[in-house]
All heavy atoms as an XYZ file, in Angstrom:
951
protein
N       0.844     -1.178      0.000
C       0.000      0.000      0.000
C       0.891      1.244      0.000
O       1.889      1.307      0.698
C      -0.895      0.004      1.239
C      -1.621      1.314      1.388
S      -2.715      1.533      2.811
C      -1.941      0.689      4.118
N       0.493      2.237     -0.759
C       1.210      3.504     -0.803
C       0.313      4.595     -0.218
O      -0.772      4.850     -0.735
C       1.584      3.855     -2.253
C       2.381      5.118     -2.402
C       3.777      5.028     -1.796
O       4.349      3.947     -1.645
N       4.335      6.144     -1.420
N       0.741      5.177      0.869
C      -0.014      6.282      1.461
C       0.222      7.548      0.649
O       1.341      7.801      0.199
C       0.429      6.525      2.900
C       0.182      5.404      3.904
C       0.748      5.797      5.256
C      -1.298      5.107      4.029
N      -0.806      8.363      0.501
C      -0.640      9.620     -0.217
C      -0.199     10.750      0.701
O       0.430     11.693      0.258
C      -1.946     10.020     -0.926
O      -2.985     10.130      0.044
C      -2.314      8.986     -1.982
N      -0.532     10.647      1.973
C      -0.107     11.633      2.968
C       0.089     10.921      4.301
O      -0.598      9.948      4.590
C      -1.160     12.727      3.152
C      -1.362     13.606      1.941
C      -2.393     14.697      2.218
O      -2.395     15.263      3.324
O      -3.188     14.966      1.308
N       0.995     11.435      5.102
C       1.183     10.893      6.444
C       1.683     12.014      7.354
O       2.356     12.937      6.904
C       2.153      9.711      6.433
O       3.359     10.051      5.786
N       1.351     11.889      8.634
C       1.658     12.946      9.598
C       2.104     12.342     10.923
O       1.675     11.268     11.305
C       0.419     13.825      9.860
C      -0.130     14.455      8.613
C      -1.141     13.835      7.890
C       0.381     15.658      8.151
C      -1.645     14.408      6.741
C      -0.118     16.232      6.997
C      -1.122     15.610      6.294
O      -1.605     16.166      5.143
N       2.926     13.088     11.622
C       3.257     12.834     13.018
C       2.617     13.987     13.783
O       2.857     15.153     13.455
C       4.784     12.817     13.256
C       5.505     11.830     12.348
C       5.101     12.596     14.732
C       5.241     10.383     12.617
N       1.800     13.684     14.786
C       1.078     14.729     15.519
C       1.411     14.657     17.009
O       1.516     13.569     17.580
C      -0.424     14.566     15.339
S      -0.974     14.668     13.625
N       1.561     15.806     17.602
C       1.697     15.943     19.052
C       0.620     16.928     19.486
O       0.542     18.038     18.952
C       3.085     16.457     19.444
C       4.261     15.555     19.090
C       5.577     16.223     19.449
C       4.147     14.224     19.806
N      -0.208     16.518     20.444
C      -1.383     17.308     20.816
C      -1.238     17.946     22.192
O      -0.909     17.269     23.164
C      -2.638     16.430     20.825
C      -2.934     15.823     19.499
N      -3.512     16.516     18.471
C      -2.695     14.588     19.019
C      -3.629     15.735     17.421
N      -3.138     14.547     17.728
N      -1.474     19.228     22.237
C      -1.585     19.995     23.474
C      -0.469     19.728     24.477
O      -0.723     19.409     25.640
C      -2.965     19.797     24.099
C      -4.069     20.348     23.217
C      -5.434     20.327     23.869
O      -5.605     19.722     24.957
O      -6.353     20.935     23.281
N       0.749     19.879     24.009
C       1.891     19.819     24.930
C       1.821     21.077     25.803
O       1.683     22.179     25.292
C       3.204     19.793     24.145
C       3.355     18.595     23.254
S       4.821     18.719     22.177
C       4.201     19.834     20.909
N       1.898     20.909     27.097
C       1.751     22.043     28.024
C       3.121     22.539     28.469
O       3.978     21.742     28.869
C       0.918     21.646     29.236
C       0.647     22.800     30.185
C      -0.276     22.396     31.308
N      -1.636     22.241     30.854
C      -2.544     23.230     30.837
N      -2.204     24.431     31.240
N      -3.771     22.999     30.425
N       3.288     23.852     28.402
C       4.526     24.500     28.828
C       4.191     25.719     29.676
O       3.229     26.431     29.389
C       5.345     24.980     27.615
C       5.770     23.888     26.696
C       5.009     23.562     25.587
C       6.942     23.176     26.932
C       5.393     22.550     24.726
C       7.328     22.163     26.078
C       6.556     21.854     24.968
N       5.007     25.964     30.687
C       4.972     27.242     31.390
C       6.106     28.051     30.782
O       7.266     27.643     30.822
C       5.167     27.062     32.901
C       4.953     28.336     33.644
N       3.684     28.777     33.985
C       5.812     29.278     34.071
C       3.799     29.931     34.606
N       5.071     30.256     34.666
N       5.752     29.179     30.167
C       6.757     29.960     29.442
C       6.528     31.450     29.687
O       5.548     31.848     30.313
C       6.679     29.631     27.950
N       7.428     32.260     29.164
C       7.450     33.692     29.457
C       7.279     34.521     28.188
O       8.063     35.412     27.902
C       8.745     34.029     30.196
C       8.838     33.304     31.507
C       9.381     32.025     31.569
C       8.320     33.862     32.666
C       9.440     31.333     32.771
C       8.377     33.179     33.872
C       8.935     31.905     33.923
N       6.220     34.223     27.447
C       5.912     34.951     26.226
C       4.825     35.976     26.519
O       3.893     35.701     27.269
C       5.402     34.007     25.134
C       6.287     32.832     24.893
N       7.636     32.955     24.641
C       6.016     31.514     24.873
C       8.152     31.748     24.469
N       7.186     30.852     24.607
N       4.942     37.135     25.901
C       3.891     38.138     26.040
C       4.458     39.537     25.963
O       5.653     39.767     26.141
N       3.558     40.470     25.707
C       3.918     41.878     25.586
C       3.918     42.557     26.943
O       4.745     43.429     27.221
C       2.941     42.584     24.617
C       3.210     44.078     24.546
C       3.029     41.969     23.228
N       3.011     42.147     27.821
C       2.866     42.787     29.126
C       4.024     42.394     30.055
O       4.469     41.239     30.049
C       1.539     42.365     29.771
C       0.323     42.600     28.888
S       0.063     44.334     28.508
C      -0.538     44.910     30.066
N       4.502     43.351     30.853
C       5.634     43.053     31.748
C       5.394     41.868     32.681
O       6.299     41.069     32.917
C       5.822     44.357     32.536
C       5.232     45.418     31.672
C       4.099     44.760     30.919
N       4.163     41.734     33.212
C       3.902     40.624     34.137
C       3.973     39.274     33.433
O       4.346     38.264     34.037
C       2.570     40.785     34.876
C       1.327     40.487     34.067
C       0.777     41.698     33.314
O       1.470     42.705     33.159
N      -0.447     41.598     32.839
N       3.640     39.228     32.129
C       3.740     37.974     31.376
C       5.197     37.542     31.270
O       5.512     36.351     31.330
C       3.160     38.133     29.974
C       1.673     38.380     29.932
C       1.191     38.612     28.526
O       1.484     39.678     27.953
O       0.524     37.699     28.000
N       6.073     38.504     31.095
C       7.498     38.197     30.962
C       8.118     37.875     32.321
O       9.118     37.174     32.399
C       8.239     39.371     30.310
C       7.746     39.738     28.920
C       7.912     38.641     27.888
N       9.253     38.410     27.441
C       9.808     38.988     26.392
N       9.124     39.848     25.670
N      11.044     38.712     26.063
N       7.503     38.387     33.397
C       8.048     38.181     34.742
C       7.554     36.873     35.367
O       8.356     36.074     35.858
C       7.689     39.376     35.626
C       8.393     39.408     36.949
C       8.198     40.714     37.728
N       6.818     41.179     37.781
C       6.324     42.220     37.084
N       7.105     42.906     36.268
N       5.059     42.577     37.195
N       6.233     36.619     35.356
C       5.692     35.432     36.035
C       5.361     34.301     35.064
O       5.194     33.162     35.489
C       4.441     35.768     36.881
C       4.763     36.787     37.945
C       3.292     36.239     36.026
N       5.249     34.614     33.792
C       4.959     33.591     32.798
C       3.510     33.177     32.781
O       2.668     33.732     33.487
N       3.237     32.204     31.945
C       1.889     31.682     31.809
C       1.926     30.308     31.178
O       2.984     29.816     30.773
N       0.764     29.704     31.085
C       0.658     28.364     30.515
C       0.287     28.448     29.035
O      -0.552     29.262     28.638
C      -0.367     27.530     31.269
C       0.094     27.194     32.673
O       1.329     27.083     32.874
O      -0.748     27.035     33.561
N       0.902     27.573     28.256
C       0.705     27.524     26.816
C       0.508     26.076     26.401
O       1.103     25.168     26.977
C       1.928     28.085     26.079
C       2.183     29.532     26.366
C       2.890     29.916     27.500
C       1.717     30.519     25.519
C       3.125     31.244     27.781
C       1.941     31.850     25.789
C       2.654     32.229     26.920
N      -0.328     25.879     25.388
C      -0.513     24.568     24.774
C       0.003     24.643     23.350
O      -0.319     25.572     22.614
C      -1.993     24.182     24.757
C      -2.674     24.062     26.112
C      -4.169     23.819     25.923
C      -2.049     22.950     26.930
N       0.810     23.658     22.977
C       1.363     23.607     21.631
C       0.950     22.284     20.993
O       1.118     21.223     21.589
C       2.910     23.708     21.643
C       3.468     23.660     20.229
C       3.367     24.972     22.360
N       0.403     22.382     19.788
C       0.045     21.191     19.012
C       0.735     21.268     17.657
O       0.844     22.345     17.072
C      -1.472     21.099     18.813
O      -2.115     20.877     20.039
N       1.190     20.122     17.193
C       1.878     20.033     15.905
C       1.241     18.961     15.037
O       0.845     17.905     15.536
C       3.343     19.629     16.090
C       4.254     20.502     16.918
C       5.630     19.857     17.019
C       4.362     21.882     16.325
N       1.187     19.232     13.759
C       0.827     18.235     12.752
C       1.907     18.355     11.687
O       1.953     19.328     10.941
C      -0.549     18.512     12.166
C      -0.976     17.505     11.116
C      -2.366     17.836     10.601
C      -2.791     16.866      9.530
N      -4.139     17.209      8.997
N       2.798     17.378     11.656
C       3.981     17.449     10.806
C       3.887     16.400      9.706
O       3.806     15.198      9.988
C       5.274     17.253     11.649
C       6.501     17.317     10.764
C       5.350     18.300     12.757
N       3.892     16.856      8.462
C       3.873     15.946      7.326
C       5.221     15.263      7.187
O       6.268     15.915      7.179
N       5.186     13.946      7.123
C       6.430     13.190      7.084
C       6.157     11.848      6.412
O       5.168     11.186      6.725
C       6.949     12.958      8.513
C       8.353     12.444      8.568
C       9.426     13.309      8.466
C       8.613     11.092      8.697
C      10.729     12.842      8.510
C       9.913     10.609      8.741
C      10.964     11.500      8.643
O      12.254     11.033      8.675
N       7.018     11.431      5.495
C       6.796     10.140      4.832
C       7.058      8.973      5.791
O       8.196      8.770      6.219
C       7.794     10.154      3.677
C       8.858     11.125      4.081
C       8.203     12.130      4.981
N       6.011      8.230      6.108
C       6.160      7.132      7.072
C       6.214      5.763      6.410
O       6.294      4.746      7.095
C       5.036      7.155      8.134
C       3.666      6.913      7.505
C       5.070      8.448      8.930
C       2.558      6.668      8.520
N       6.217      5.720      5.082
C       6.145      4.419      4.398
C       7.332      3.513      4.734
O       7.157      2.303      4.896
C       6.022      4.612      2.884
O       7.092      5.373      2.399
N       8.533      4.056      4.875
C       9.699      3.226      5.216
C       9.518      2.594      6.603
O       9.768      1.410      6.793
C      10.974      4.053      5.148
C      12.238      3.228      5.289
C      13.481      4.064      5.042
C      14.735      3.225      5.158
N      15.955      4.034      4.998
N       9.059      3.404      7.569
C       8.847      2.897      8.928
C       7.709      1.883      8.988
O       7.729      0.972      9.816
C       8.564      4.060      9.877
N       6.731      2.039      8.094
C       5.632      1.058      8.046
C       6.174     -0.338      7.761
O       5.689     -1.315      8.315
C       4.632      1.445      6.959
C       3.755      2.617      7.308
S       2.733      3.192      5.914
C       1.945      1.698      5.359
N       7.201     -0.428      6.921
C       7.773     -1.725      6.577
C       8.831     -2.214      7.532
O       8.926     -3.400      7.836
N       9.637     -1.277      8.057
C      10.788     -1.686      8.867
C      10.478     -1.852     10.355
O      11.167     -2.585     11.047
C      11.915     -0.659      8.731
O      11.569      0.553      9.405
N       9.491     -1.109     10.863
C       9.180     -1.085     12.294
C      10.385     -0.611     13.099
O      10.624     -1.043     14.217
C       8.699     -2.463     12.775
C       7.976     -2.382     14.115
O       7.391     -1.324     14.417
O       8.010     -3.381     14.865
N      11.145      0.331     12.526
C      12.367      0.846     13.154
C      12.231      2.352     13.339
O      11.967      3.086     12.380
C      13.572      0.528     12.255
C      14.899      0.883     12.892
O      14.944      1.702     13.834
O      15.912      0.333     12.424
N      12.427      2.824     14.566
C      12.283      4.253     14.866
C      13.267      5.110     14.058
O      12.997      6.283     13.786
C      12.415      4.530     16.383
C      13.854      4.364     16.853
C      11.883      5.912     16.732
N      14.370      4.534     13.625
C      15.337      5.283     12.818
C      14.768      5.660     11.448
O      15.291      6.547     10.786
C      16.617      4.472     12.636
N      13.674      5.017     11.047
C      13.070      5.267      9.737
C      11.877      6.216      9.794
O      11.114      6.317      8.836
C      12.636      3.946      9.098
C      13.820      3.085      8.721
O      14.904      3.645      8.465
O      13.661      1.855      8.684
N      11.717      6.906     10.910
C      10.595      7.834     11.027
C      11.038      9.096     11.750
O      12.204      9.237     12.131
C       9.395      7.166     11.749
O       8.240      8.001     11.583
C       9.678      6.915     13.208
N      10.125      9.984     11.939
C      10.372     11.205     12.705
C      10.100     10.875     14.167
O       8.952     10.595     14.536
C       9.442     12.315     12.210
C       9.468     13.638     12.945
C      10.856     14.253     12.902
C       8.471     14.593     12.314
N      11.129     10.880     14.968
C      11.012     10.517     16.376
C      10.285     11.640     17.119
O      10.779     12.754     17.214
C      12.417     10.302     16.947
C      12.409      9.842     18.377
O      11.600     10.284     19.184
N      13.332      8.956     18.700
N       9.092     11.337     17.639
C       8.316     12.402     18.269
C       8.937     12.898     19.568
O       8.668     14.018     19.985
C       6.837     12.034     18.444
C       6.541     10.746     19.158
C       6.591     10.668     20.536
C       6.163      9.619     18.446
C       6.295      9.498     21.195
C       5.857      8.441     19.092
C       5.925      8.383     20.462
O       5.633      7.221     21.115
N       9.796     12.114     20.216
C      10.508     12.610     21.403
C      11.492     13.713     21.007
O      11.639     14.710     21.716
C      11.230     11.466     22.105
N      12.147     13.555     19.859
C      13.046     14.603     19.361
C      12.254     15.838     18.933
O      12.700     16.971     19.145
C      13.868     14.072     18.190
C      14.859     13.005     18.582
C      15.583     12.394     17.393
O      15.482     12.933     16.267
O      16.266     11.373     17.595
N      11.098     15.629     18.351
C      10.231     16.746     17.964
C       9.779     17.513     19.203
O       9.812     18.747     19.242
C       9.039     16.208     17.179
C       8.139     17.202     16.491
C       8.893     18.089     15.506
C       7.012     16.468     15.769
N       9.390     16.789     20.255
C       9.004     17.433     21.514
C      10.161     18.263     22.074
O       9.972     19.397     22.507
C       8.567     16.394     22.556
C       8.409     17.012     23.923
C       7.239     17.665     24.273
C       9.457     16.986     24.839
C       7.109     18.269     25.509
C       9.337     17.587     26.071
C       8.164     18.237     26.406
O       8.046     18.853     27.623
N      11.353     17.708     22.069
C      12.509     18.418     22.620
C      12.771     19.707     21.855
O      13.110     20.737     22.449
C      13.749     17.513     22.606
C      14.991     18.138     23.191
C      14.833     18.619     24.628
O      14.016     18.060     25.384
O      15.544     19.585     25.001
N      12.607     19.685     20.548
C      12.780     20.884     19.732
C      11.768     21.953     20.164
O      12.132     23.117     20.360
C      12.583     20.513     18.261
C      12.667     21.598     17.220
C      13.182     21.025     15.918
C      11.335     22.268     16.998
N      10.520     21.569     20.339
C       9.489     22.514     20.766
C       9.798     23.033     22.169
O       9.683     24.233     22.444
C       8.087     21.873     20.713
C       7.040     22.792     21.329
C       7.716     21.516     19.279
N      10.204     22.157     23.070
C      10.537     22.575     24.439
C      11.625     23.636     24.439
O      11.536     24.648     25.141
C      10.974     21.365     25.280
C      11.149     21.708     26.770
C      12.009     20.707     27.494
N      13.363     20.661     26.970
C      14.311     21.590     27.185
N      14.041     22.669     27.903
N      15.528     21.455     26.680
N      12.665     23.425     23.625
C      13.762     24.414     23.540
C      13.246     25.767     23.056
O      13.597     26.813     23.618
C      14.858     23.924     22.601
C      15.820     22.950     23.202
C      17.072     22.752     22.352
N      16.803     22.512     20.951
C      16.651     21.316     20.379
N      16.755     20.228     21.117
N      16.413     21.196     19.094
N      12.427     25.764     22.020
C      11.920     27.029     21.480
C      10.961     27.710     22.449
O      10.949     28.935     22.566
C      11.254     26.812     20.124
C      12.211     26.372     19.035
C      13.371     27.319     18.800
O      13.203     28.553     18.953
O      14.468     26.828     18.463
N      10.149     26.942     23.152
C       9.216     27.531     24.119
C       9.943     28.121     25.319
O       9.417     29.012     25.983
C       8.195     26.486     24.579
C       7.162     26.129     23.530
S       6.135     27.524     23.015
C       5.170     27.815     24.508
N      11.150     27.666     25.600
C      11.897     28.178     26.753
C      12.555     29.527     26.470
O      13.062     30.164     27.386
C      12.950     27.159     27.205
O      14.008     27.091     26.268
N      12.531     29.975     25.211
C      13.103     31.280     24.851
C      11.985     32.323     24.822
O      11.117     32.270     23.942
C      13.762     31.206     23.485
C      14.924     30.244     23.409
C      15.498     30.193     22.009
O      15.590     31.192     21.321
N      15.880     28.997     21.581
N      11.975     33.276     25.752
C      10.899     34.262     25.805
C      10.799     35.095     24.525
O      11.808     35.449     23.915
C      11.289     35.157     26.981
C      12.195     34.317     27.818
C      12.937     33.443     26.846
N       9.561     35.390     24.144
C       9.265     36.254     23.006
C       8.070     37.116     23.352
O       7.216     36.713     24.141
C       8.934     35.432     21.756
O      10.055     34.751     21.282
N       7.980     38.262     22.730
C       6.810     39.113     22.926
C       5.587     38.523     22.238
O       4.489     38.546     22.779
C       7.066     40.523     22.385
O       8.076     41.163     23.129
N       5.771     37.992     21.028
C       4.642     37.543     20.215
C       4.665     36.045     19.975
O       5.724     35.474     19.679
C       4.657     38.249     18.858
C       4.578     39.765     18.874
C       4.691     40.302     17.457
C       3.297     40.237     19.537
N       3.488     35.423     20.038
C       3.384     34.003     19.705
C       3.716     33.760     18.238
O       4.218     32.702     17.875
C       1.987     33.479     20.025
C       1.605     33.452     21.506
C       0.212     32.864     21.683
C       2.624     32.676     22.314
N       3.455     34.748     17.382
C       3.821     34.633     15.975
C       5.319     34.388     15.814
O       5.743     33.616     14.960
C       3.422     35.910     15.215
C       1.927     36.115     15.103
C       1.284     36.825     16.292
O       1.912     36.922     17.376
O       0.129     37.261     16.151
N       6.105     35.035     16.658
C       7.557     34.854     16.629
C       7.938     33.439     17.044
O       8.799     32.801     16.429
C       8.220     35.894     17.543
C       9.697     35.924     17.445
N      10.512     35.489     18.462
C      10.518     36.321     16.445
C      11.774     35.630     18.101
N      11.810     36.117     16.880
N       7.268     32.930     18.068
C       7.544     31.576     18.546
C       7.156     30.550     17.477
O       7.904     29.607     17.202
C       6.823     31.283     19.877
C       7.188     29.904     20.391
C       7.142     32.346     20.922
N       5.980     30.723     16.860
C       5.547     29.828     15.780
C       6.591     29.815     14.666
O       6.961     28.748     14.157
C       4.156     30.241     15.228
C       3.877     29.580     13.892
C       3.069     29.883     16.222
N       7.079     30.983     14.285
C       8.094     31.065     13.227
C       9.380     30.364     13.600
O       9.976     29.662     12.770
N       9.818     30.525     14.838
C      11.045     29.847     15.285
C      10.873     28.338     15.273
O      11.776     27.605     14.857
C      11.437     30.310     16.687
C      12.039     31.693     16.747
C      12.840     31.929     18.033
N      12.369     31.173     19.168
C      11.602     31.664     20.144
N      11.197     32.910     20.123
N      11.244     30.892     21.155
N       9.719     27.860     15.732
C       9.467     26.417     15.741
C       9.453     25.887     14.311
O      10.045     24.844     14.016
C       8.166     26.075     16.494
C       8.344     26.357     17.995
C       7.763     24.620     16.266
C       7.063     26.254     18.805
N       8.789     26.592     13.402
C       8.741     26.165     11.994
C      10.148     26.077     11.398
O      10.497     25.089     10.744
C       7.878     27.125     11.180
N      10.955     27.097     11.624
C      12.326     27.093     11.107
C      13.144     25.955     11.703
O      13.912     25.287     11.002
C      13.008     28.431     11.394
C      12.472     29.566     10.553
C      13.080     30.912     10.931
O      14.019     30.962     11.764
O      12.597     31.926     10.395
N      12.980     25.715     13.002
C      13.739     24.651     13.668
C      13.325     23.275     13.144
O      14.180     22.395     12.964
C      13.548     24.740     15.184
N      12.026     23.078     12.905
C      11.552     21.795     12.360
C      12.153     21.575     10.979
O      12.672     20.497     10.678
C      10.009     21.751     12.297
C       9.416     21.634     13.697
C       9.530     20.591     11.414
C       7.903     21.803     13.755
N      12.078     22.596     10.143
C      12.587     22.462      8.779
C      14.095     22.178      8.766
O      14.573     21.362      7.984
C      12.272     23.722      7.979
C      12.546     23.561      6.512
C      12.052     24.740      5.702
O      12.068     25.876      6.200
O      11.660     24.509      4.557
N      14.824     22.816      9.654
C      16.277     22.621      9.719
C      16.635     21.242     10.290
O      17.513     20.554      9.767
C      16.902     23.717     10.578
C      18.404     23.635     10.663
C      18.972     24.778     11.480
C      20.471     24.656     11.591
N      21.053     25.710     12.432
N      15.957     20.830     11.347
C      16.313     19.588     12.034
C      15.840     18.340     11.290
O      16.460     17.280     11.407
C      15.729     19.584     13.446
N      14.750     18.466     10.547
C      14.142     17.307      9.905
C      13.907     17.610      8.420
O      12.793     17.961      8.019
C      12.826     16.938     10.600
C      12.961     16.766     12.091
C      12.456     17.705     12.966
C      13.618     15.659     12.621
C      12.573     17.558     14.341
C      13.745     15.493     13.987
C      13.226     16.445     14.854
N      14.928     17.482      7.594
C      14.810     17.875      6.184
C      13.782     17.086      5.383
O      13.327     17.568      4.341
C      16.219     17.678      5.623
C      16.998     16.958      6.651
C      16.271     17.040      7.946
N      13.360     15.913      5.841
C      12.367     15.124      5.113
C      10.928     15.561      5.391
O       9.997     15.046      4.772
C      12.506     13.635      5.440
C      13.780     13.034      4.856
O      14.304     13.595      3.879
O      14.236     12.008      5.393
N      10.748     16.512      6.304
C       9.405     17.012      6.599
C       8.838     17.673      5.344
O       9.527     18.419      4.649
C       9.452     18.009      7.782
C       8.208     18.866      7.853
C       9.658     17.263      9.087
N       7.567     17.392      5.051
C       6.916     17.944      3.863
C       5.998     19.122      4.175
O       5.701     19.927      3.292
C       6.097     16.856      3.145
O       5.105     16.354      4.046
C       6.997     15.714      2.674
N       5.539     19.215      5.417
C       4.656     20.301      5.832
C       4.588     20.315      7.352
O       5.008     19.362      8.009
C       3.246     20.100      5.255
O       2.654     18.940      5.808
N       4.059     21.391      7.882
C       3.833     21.455      9.329
C       2.737     22.461      9.634
O       2.614     23.479      8.949
C       5.104     21.826     10.081
N       1.957     22.137     10.638
C       1.010     23.083     11.216
C       1.365     23.187     12.684
O       1.436     22.173     13.385
C      -0.433     22.605     11.051
C      -1.423     23.563     11.705
C      -2.861     23.141     11.502
O      -3.354     23.295     10.371
O      -3.459     22.660     12.477
N       1.603     24.407     13.146
C       2.000     24.671     14.529
C       0.923     25.537     15.161
O       0.586     26.593     14.622
C       3.361     25.396     14.591
C       4.437     24.563     13.907
C       3.755     25.702     16.029
C       5.081     25.253     12.752
N       0.380     25.089     16.294
C      -0.637     25.841     17.028
C      -0.111     26.130     18.426
O       0.285     25.200     19.140
C      -1.927     25.034     17.172
C      -2.631     24.759     15.888
C      -3.891     23.890     16.112
N      -4.676     23.873     14.916
C      -5.628     24.748     14.619
N      -5.921     25.697     15.474
N      -6.278     24.680     13.485
N      -0.113     27.393     18.802
C       0.266     27.770     20.164
C      -0.896     28.552     20.762
O      -1.321     29.572     20.217
C       1.545     28.623     20.208
C       2.710     27.892     19.553
C       1.881     28.985     21.662
C       3.994     28.698     19.507
N      -1.393     28.052     21.903
C      -2.493     28.704     22.608
C      -1.994     29.242     23.931
O      -1.349     28.515     24.699
C      -3.627     27.711     22.883
O      -4.148     27.214     21.690
N      -2.288     30.502     24.191
C      -2.035     31.088     25.508
C      -3.276     30.782     26.337
O      -4.381     31.219     26.010
C      -1.814     32.596     25.384
C      -1.426     33.256     26.682
C      -1.177     34.743     26.507
C       0.137     34.964     25.795
N       0.570     36.371     25.856
N      -3.126     29.992     27.396
C      -4.257     29.442     28.136
C      -5.093     30.521     28.811
O      -6.313     30.498     28.746
C      -3.788     28.378     29.158
C      -4.933     27.919     30.028
C      -3.155     27.197     28.425
N      -4.499     31.473     29.440
C      -5.252     32.512     30.150
C      -4.725     33.881     29.746
O      -4.035     34.537     30.509
C      -5.123     32.291     31.664
C      -6.050     33.188     32.443
O      -7.042     33.677     31.930
N      -5.710     33.420     33.704
N      -5.064     34.348     28.548
C      -4.506     35.610     28.077
C      -5.035     36.800     28.888
O      -6.205     36.813     29.277
C      -4.963     35.691     26.621
C      -6.170     34.836     26.544
C      -5.990     33.756     27.573
N      -4.165     37.779     29.144
C      -4.577     38.938     29.952
C      -5.364     39.943     29.115
O      -4.865     41.007     28.743
C      -3.241     39.515     30.423
C      -2.297     39.194     29.307
C      -2.756     37.859     28.785
N      -6.615     39.582     28.783
C      -7.421     40.490     27.959
C      -8.788     40.765     28.566
O      -9.649     41.327     27.912
C      -7.546     39.940     26.540
C      -8.183     38.588     26.434
S      -8.119     38.028     24.722
C      -9.176     36.604     24.846
N      -8.988     40.348     29.804
C     -10.218     40.674     30.508
C     -11.452     39.947     30.012
O     -12.553     40.461     30.115
N     -11.268     38.740     29.488
C     -12.438     37.980     29.029
C     -12.374     36.565     29.576
O     -11.323     36.087     29.978
C     -12.487     37.933     27.497
O     -11.519     37.032     27.002
N     -13.521     35.925     29.567
C     -13.597     34.532     29.961
C     -13.508     33.697     28.685
O     -14.463     33.632     27.912
C     -14.910     34.261     30.695
C     -15.018     32.829     31.184
O     -13.980     32.131     31.238
O     -16.141     32.404     31.510
N     -12.336     33.135     28.425
C     -12.145     32.351     27.204
C     -11.191     31.210     27.493
O     -10.479     31.213     28.492
C     -11.592     33.219     26.074
O     -10.245     33.554     26.324
N     -11.157     30.248     26.598
C     -10.218     29.130     26.736
C      -8.808     29.528     26.356
O      -7.866     28.836     26.691
C     -10.677     27.943     25.892
C     -11.874     27.235     26.456
C     -12.134     25.957     25.704
C     -13.241     25.171     26.377
N     -13.427     23.877     25.748
N      -8.651     30.613     25.619
C      -7.319     31.056     25.275
C      -7.277     31.801     23.961
O      -8.275     31.929     23.263
N      -6.103     32.281     23.651
C      -5.821     32.938     22.379
C      -4.798     32.075     21.652
O      -3.855     31.571     22.269
C      -5.283     34.342     22.615
N      -4.981     31.908     20.356
C      -4.148     30.949     19.620
C      -3.593     31.578     18.345
O      -4.264     32.356     17.681
C      -4.993     29.730     19.266
C      -4.242     28.625     18.562
C      -5.091     27.382     18.400
O      -6.042     27.395     17.584
O      -4.812     26.395     19.094
N      -2.364     31.195     18.035
C      -1.738     31.539     16.757
C      -1.433     30.229     16.042
O      -0.932     29.281     16.644
C      -0.443     32.360     16.959
C       0.291     32.543     15.643
C      -0.758     33.699     17.594
N      -1.780     30.176     14.752
C      -1.556     28.980     13.941
C      -0.681     29.369     12.755
O      -0.939     30.368     12.098
C      -2.887     28.401     13.423
C      -2.637     27.164     12.557
C      -3.823     28.070     14.567
N       0.353     28.575     12.525
C       1.203     28.776     11.360
C       1.360     27.470     10.597
O       1.376     26.389     11.200
N       1.444     27.556      9.269
C       1.608     26.370      8.431
C       2.679     26.625      7.384
O       2.828     27.740      6.910
C       0.323     26.048      7.679
C      -0.797     25.582      8.521
C      -1.985     25.134      7.658
N      -3.095     24.769      8.509
C      -4.235     25.434      8.530
N      -4.439     26.456      7.744
N      -5.192     25.037      9.337
N       3.388     25.568      7.029
C       4.239     25.640      5.844
C       4.131     24.335      5.080
O       3.856     23.286      5.634
C       5.695     25.987      6.172
C       6.513     24.889      6.813
C       7.081     23.876      6.050
C       6.747     24.890      8.173
C       7.849     22.880      6.633
C       7.520     23.896      8.777
C       8.062     22.892      8.003
N       4.296     24.444      3.789
C       4.303     23.283      2.896
C       5.520     23.446      2.006
O       5.745     24.512      1.442
C       3.022     23.209      2.041
C       1.797     23.061      2.938
C       3.112     22.063      1.049
C       0.483     23.130      2.191
N       6.302     22.391      1.880
C       7.473     22.432      1.006
C       7.059     22.134     -0.415
O       6.167     21.392     -0.688
C       8.507     21.407      1.441
C       9.283     21.823      2.655
C      10.354     20.784      2.891
C      11.287     21.178      3.973
N      12.274     20.160      4.228
């Protein structure tokens, strides 16, 4: 069987990070959820059953953790850094969707969060 598309997904990874424009966000931080949908050819791993033939999601998580630990004013900046890091670290990636949600944004409303979504396709 030949798959036409395949993805590695990580859902709602939780991080306490120091992103935001407001001084208190940079000082005390906040909670963020990051989800990834990364296009990656998995056909080799389907046959071999060997982690060396796929995108190791533990390595993908570590890449996101490193980028989330670097404070930024804007989530757009963080999304861009994660996209660049994925493309550099995993050259076989064909696409990616990166979602970062600020769990309790300081905007005076009752909401589940504010989210920035970025996508790239090679």
